[in-house]
C-alpha positions in Angstrom: 37.1 124.6 140.1 39.7 126.7 141.9 42.9 125.0 142.8 45.3 125.8 145.7 48.4 127.5 144.4 51.2 129.9 145.4 50.4 133.6 145.5 53.7 134.8 146.8 57.1 133.5 148.0 59.9 134.8 150.2 63.0 133.6 152.0 65.6 134.6 154.6 69.1 133.4 155.6 71.3 134.7 158.4 74.2 137.0 157.5 77.0 134.8 159.0 78.6 132.6 156.4 80.6 129.5 157.7 82.8 128.0 155.0 84.3 124.5 154.9 87.7 126.1 155.6 86.2 127.6 158.8 85.2 124.1 159.9 88.7 122.8 159.2 89.7 124.8 162.2 87.5 123.0 164.6 86.9 119.6 163.1 89.0 116.8 161.6 87.8 117.4 158.1 88.7 119.2 154.9 87.0 121.3 152.2 87.7 118.7 149.6 86.3 115.9 151.7 83.1 117.8 152.4 82.5 118.9 148.8 83.3 115.4 147.3 80.7 113.8 149.6 78.0 116.4 149.9 78.5 119.3 147.4 78.4 121.7 150.3 80.9 124.6 150.3 79.4 126.9 152.9 76.3 127.4 155.1 74.6 130.2 157.0 74.6 130.1 160.8 72.2 132.2 162.9 73.3 134.4 165.8 72.8 133.0 169.3 69.9 135.5 170.0 68.1 134.6 166.7 65.5 131.9 167.0 63.7 129.8 164.4 60.6 132.0 164.8 62.8 135.1 163.8 64.0 133.4 160.6 60.4 132.3 159.9 58.9 135.7 160.4 61.3 137.4 158.1 60.6 134.9 155.3 56.9 135.2 156.0 56.9 139.0 155.6 58.8 138.7 152.4 56.2 136.2 151.0 53.3 138.4 152.1 54.8 141.4 150.4 55.5 139.4 147.2 51.9 138.2 147.2 50.7 141.8 147.3 48.4 141.4 150.2 48.3 142.6 153.8 49.2 140.6 156.9 45.6 141.0 158.0 44.5 138.9 155.0 46.3 135.8 156.3 43.7 133.4 157.8 45.9 130.4 158.7 49.5 129.9 159.6 51.4 126.6 159.2 55.1 126.2 160.0 57.2 123.2 159.2 60.1 122.9 161.5 62.2 120.4 163.5 63.9 123.0 165.6 61.2 125.0 167.5 62.1 127.8 169.8 60.7 125.9 172.8 61.0 122.2 173.5 57.3 121.4 173.0 55.1 124.6 173.0 54.2 127.3 172.1 54.5 126.4 168.4 56.7 128.4 166.1 53.5 129.3 164.2 52.1 131.0 167.2 55.3 133.0 167.7 55.3 133.9 164.0 51.7 135.1 164.3 52.7 137.5 167.1 55.9 138.7 165.4 54.3 139.6 162.1 51.2 141.0 163.9 48.8 138.7 162.1 45.2 138.3 163.2 44.3 135.7 165.9 43.8 133.0 163.3 44.7 129.3 163.5 48.4 128.6 163.9 50.2 125.2 164.0 53.5 123.5 163.4 54.0 120.4 161.3 56.7 117.9 162.2 57.9 115.8 159.3 61.6 116.7 159.3 62.9 117.5 155.8 59.6 116.6 154.2 57.8 119.0 156.5 57.3 121.9 154.0 55.7 119.6 151.4 53.5 118.1 154.1 52.5 121.6 155.2 51.6 122.6 151.6 49.5 119.5 151.2 47.7 120.3 154.4 47.1 123.9 153.3 45.7 122.7 150.0 42.9 120.9 151.8 41.8 124.0 153.7 41.9 126.2 150.6 40.1 123.8 148.2 37.3 123.1 150.7 36.8 126.9 151.1 37.7 127.0 154.7 40.6 129.4 154.1 41.6 131.9 151.5 45.1 133.0 152.4 47.3 130.4 154.1 50.9 131.3 155.2 53.1 128.2 154.9 56.7 128.5 156.3 59.6 126.1 156.4 62.2 127.3 159.0 65.1 125.8 160.8 67.9 126.7 163.2 69.7 123.4 162.8 72.9 124.8 164.3 71.5 124.6 167.8 70.9 120.9 167.4 74.3 120.0 166.0 77.2 118.3 167.9 80.0 120.5 166.7 82.5 117.7 167.5 80.9 115.3 165.1 82.3 115.8 161.7 79.8 113.5 160.1 76.8 115.7 160.9 78.1 119.2 161.8 79.3 119.8 158.2 76.0 119.1 156.7 73.5 121.6 158.1 72.7 125.3 158.1 70.0 127.7 159.2 67.4 129.5 157.1 63.7 129.9 156.2 61.4 130.1 153.2 57.7 130.8 153.0 54.8 130.9 150.6 51.3 132.5 150.7 48.9 130.0 149.3 45.4 130.6 148.1 42.9 129.8 145.3 44.2 130.1 141.7 42.8 129.3 138.3 41.9 125.7 137.4 44.9 125.4 135.1 47.4 126.5 137.8 48.4 125.4 141.3 48.8 122.0 142.8 47.9 119.3 140.3 48.7 116.3 142.5 50.6 115.2 145.5 52.3 112.0 146.9 53.2 111.5 150.6 54.2 108.7 152.9 56.2 107.5 155.8 58.1 104.4 157.0 58.3 104.4 160.8 60.4 101.3 160.7 63.3 103.6 159.9 62.5 106.1 162.6 65.8 105.5 164.5 68.0 106.2 161.5 67.7 110.0 161.9 66.7 111.5 165.3 67.1 114.7 167.3 67.2 114.3 171.1 69.9 116.6 172.6 71.7 116.6 169.3 71.0 115.3 165.8 72.1 111.8 165.2 72.1 110.1 161.8 72.9 106.7 160.3 74.2 108.3 157.1 74.5 105.1 155.1 70.9 104.0 155.7 69.4 107.5 155.2 71.3 107.7 151.9 70.0 104.3 150.8 66.4 105.4 151.7 66.8 108.7 149.9 68.1 107.3 146.6 65.4 104.8 146.5 62.4 106.9 147.6 63.1 110.2 145.9 62.8 108.9 142.3 59.8 106.8 143.3 57.7 109.6 144.7 58.5 111.9 141.7 57.3 109.1 139.4 54.2 108.7 141.6 53.2 112.4 141.7 53.7 112.8 137.9 51.6 109.7 137.2 48.8 111.1 139.5 49.0 114.4 137.6 48.7 112.6 134.2 52.1 113.7 133.0 55.5 112.1 132.2 58.9 112.9 133.7 59.8 114.6 130.4 57.1 117.2 131.1 58.8 118.5 134.2 60.1 122.1 133.6 61.9 122.4 136.9 62.6 120.2 139.9 62.9 121.6 143.4 64.4 118.8 145.5 65.2 118.7 149.2 68.8 119.9 149.4 70.5 117.2 151.5 73.3 116.1 149.3 74.2 116.6 145.6 75.0 112.9 145.3 71.4 112.0 146.1 70.1 114.6 143.7 72.4 113.5 140.9 71.4 109.9 141.5 67.7 110.7 141.1 68.4 112.9 138.0 70.3 110.1 136.3 67.6 107.5 137.1 64.8 109.7 135.8 66.7 111.3 132.9 66.1 114.9 134.0 68.6 117.4 132.6 70.9 119.1 135.1 69.7 122.6 134.1 66.2 121.7 135.2 67.1 121.0 138.8 67.6 123.5 141.6 70.9 123.2 143.5 71.4 125.5 146.6 73.0 123.0 149.0 76.4 124.2 148.0 75.9 127.6 149.6 73.3 126.9 152.3 73.9 123.3 153.4 70.9 121.2 154.5 68.4 123.5 156.1 65.9 120.6 156.6 62.3 121.8 156.3 63.5 125.1 154.8 65.4 123.8 151.8 62.5 123.6 149.4 60.9 127.0 149.8 64.3 128.6 150.1 65.4 127.0 146.8 62.1 127.8 145.1 62.4 131.5 146.1 65.9 131.7 144.8 64.9 130.2 141.4 61.9 132.5 141.1 64.1 135.6 141.9 66.6 134.5 139.3 63.9 134.3 136.6 64.4 130.5 136.1 60.7 129.7 136.8 58.1 131.2 134.6 54.3 131.4 134.4 52.9 128.0 133.3 56.0 126.0 134.2 55.3 122.5 135.6 57.3 122.1 138.8 57.9 119.2 141.1 58.7 119.8 144.8 60.1 116.8 146.6 61.2 116.2 150.1 62.5 113.2 152.1 63.9 112.9 155.6 63.5 111.8 159.2 60.5 109.7 160.2 61.3 108.3 157.7 59.1 110.5 155.5 58.7 111.6 151.9 56.4 113.8 149.9 56.1 115.4 146.5 53.9 118.0 144.8 53.3 118.6 141.1 52.6 122.3 140.7 51.7 124.5 137.7 53.3 127.8 138.5 51.2 131.0 138.3 47.9 132.2 139.6 
C-alpha cells in the first residue's frame, strides 16, 4: 500500500529582522526579559504591502521546485493560516493558486491556529491515500504582525511572520505518515483569540501546552507502534523554548534531536512546523529513513501530531 508522504519542502521569511533590542525602543521590555521567558532573540516582520498569500506563494514555489515537479502537477491546495489576506474570503489558498499559476484545482484554508499545518497534512493524507489526489500542496503561512497590539509587551514580543510548504503525494509503504493524533478542547477557546488583535491568557495557554504536547507525542508514537526512544528528530511548534524543554525533559528526548528555530523567527503560528522542518532538511540534520514527529498546539484549543518516516 502506498502511504502519503512529503515529496518536497520549502520555506520563506521576510527580509526585515526585528531584534529584542529594537522592541526595547517601543515597549517596556528588555532583551534579557524576552529571552529568559521565551527563548526569542529576533523575528521577521513582513513589509506593509506583503500579504500572507505572498509569503505562502514563495514557500509553495520553493517546495514545488524541491519536489522536482511542475506547478501544473499540483491537484489540490490546502493552506493553514490564522491571518488571511481578507477577513473571510477569498481564501489564502485561492490567492496562492492564482499567484503560482496552478491549475483550477480545489483550494481551501484550514483554521486550527498553531496546529493548523498538522491538521492540513492529516487532511491531505486522506485525499492521497484514497487515490483522490496525487500531488497536494500544503502550506502554513502567517502575517502575525498585522494582528498584534504593538503596545502590549506580553504578546507583541512573541510573534513573527513567515511561511513553510510541502508537496505531499504517494510514497513507498515504508515511508511517509505512519500515524497521527489530533484533538481539540473548545472549553478553552477564550484563552487565545484574534478579533481586532491577538489576545492571550498566557498562563492558561502555557499550562495547556505543557500538558498536551507530551501527551499527543506519546499517543502518536503508540499508534505507530514505536517508543519515544525511536524518535530520530522532533519538530515541535515553536511557541516558547520553556514549553519545548518541559516536553523534552518529561519524555527524555535528547536536546540534539529537537528543532529550535523560535530564537530567530519567533512564533509564526501555523508556519512554525514547516519552516523548522525545511531548515533542518537544508542543514542535513534529517536523513532518509529518519523517524520524525511533528507536533502542534494552539488556539481552539487544538493539538495534533504526526509520526513520519522521512523519504519517498
